[in-house]
N, C-alpha and C positions, 0 to 999 in steps of 0.2 A: 155248436161251440167248438168241436174238434176241427171243423173245416176252417174256422177263423184262425185257430192256432197254427194249423199247417200252412195256411196262406201267409201268416206272419213270419213263420220260420223260413219259408221260401223267399219272401221279400228280403229278409235279413241276409240270407245266403247270397242272393244275387248282388246286393249292395256290397257285401264283403268281397266277392270275386272282382267286382268292378274297381273297388278301392285298391286291392292287392295288385291287380294287373296294371293299374294306372290308366285304364281305358274306360271311360264313362259311357256305357251303353252303346258300344260300336263306334264311337267317335275316334277318329284316327288323329294321333298327335301330328300337328303341322309343324314342320321344321322350317324356320327362317325363310328367306327369299326363294325357296323352291330351286328349280334348275336354272342355270344361266348358260345360254348357248353362245359360243363365240364362233362366228363363221368366217371372219376375215383372217384366215390362217395361211395365206399365201400358198395354197395348193396342198397343204399338209393334212387336210381333213379337218372337219369341225371339232371343237372341244366343248363338251358339256360339263360344267362344274355342277356337282350335285351337293347341295347342302345336306341332304339326308344321308348320303354316303359318308361325308366327313363327320356328321353328328354321330353316325353309327360307329365310328372309330373312337368315340369317347371325347371328342373335342367339344369344348364349350364355345358358345358364340363369341364370348369376350376374348378368347385366345387370338381371334383374327380381327373381330370388329372392335373397334376403335384403335387397336394397336397397329394393325397392318392396313386395314381398310376403314374408310369412313362408312357410316350407316346410310349414306345417300346413294340411291341407285344411279349407276352410270358414271359415278365419279372416279372410280378406280381405273388406272391404266394397267391393262393386262396384255402383255405381248412377250415374246421370247427374250428380247433385250432386257426388259424389266425383270423377268424371272431369273435370267442368267446373272444379273447384278445382285441377286439375293433379296430383291424387293418383291412385293406382291406375293404370289404363290411360291416364289423362290425362297422366301423366308423359311419355309418348311421343306420344300422340294429341293434340298441342297446336297443330298447324298449322305447326310448324317442323321437327320430326323426321319426322313423317308427318301424314296428314290429321287435321283437328281433330275432336274429339268434339262441338264446339259448332256446327259447320257444318251448317245444315239440309239442304243438298243431299247430305250424306254419311251421313245416318241409315241409308239402305238398305245401306250397306257392311257394317254389323254387324247391324242389325235386319232379319231376313228374314221377310217375310210369307209364310205357307204357303198 
């Protein structure tokens, strides 16, 4: 009888830890569209947009999706001209919310030379 009691307490403890941590039995929370890699960057090095990185900064999907970007893959135009006009990622990367896409010293924050 004690064995069943201990087993029941163990099961409840495992379930409580899973609920508190928000992680159900080792399943990793999947963040939106994953990584998006831009390679047509005119020799500046590719850019990888990480949904997980931006999610980790506390941004909600709806702050970008449907306001700045449509939810349809490949529909958004992302290039430096668009960013520098304050559209696309430039809506946040404007030097006020976060670092500016126009700042020459910040190119390497996105453009990674391999």
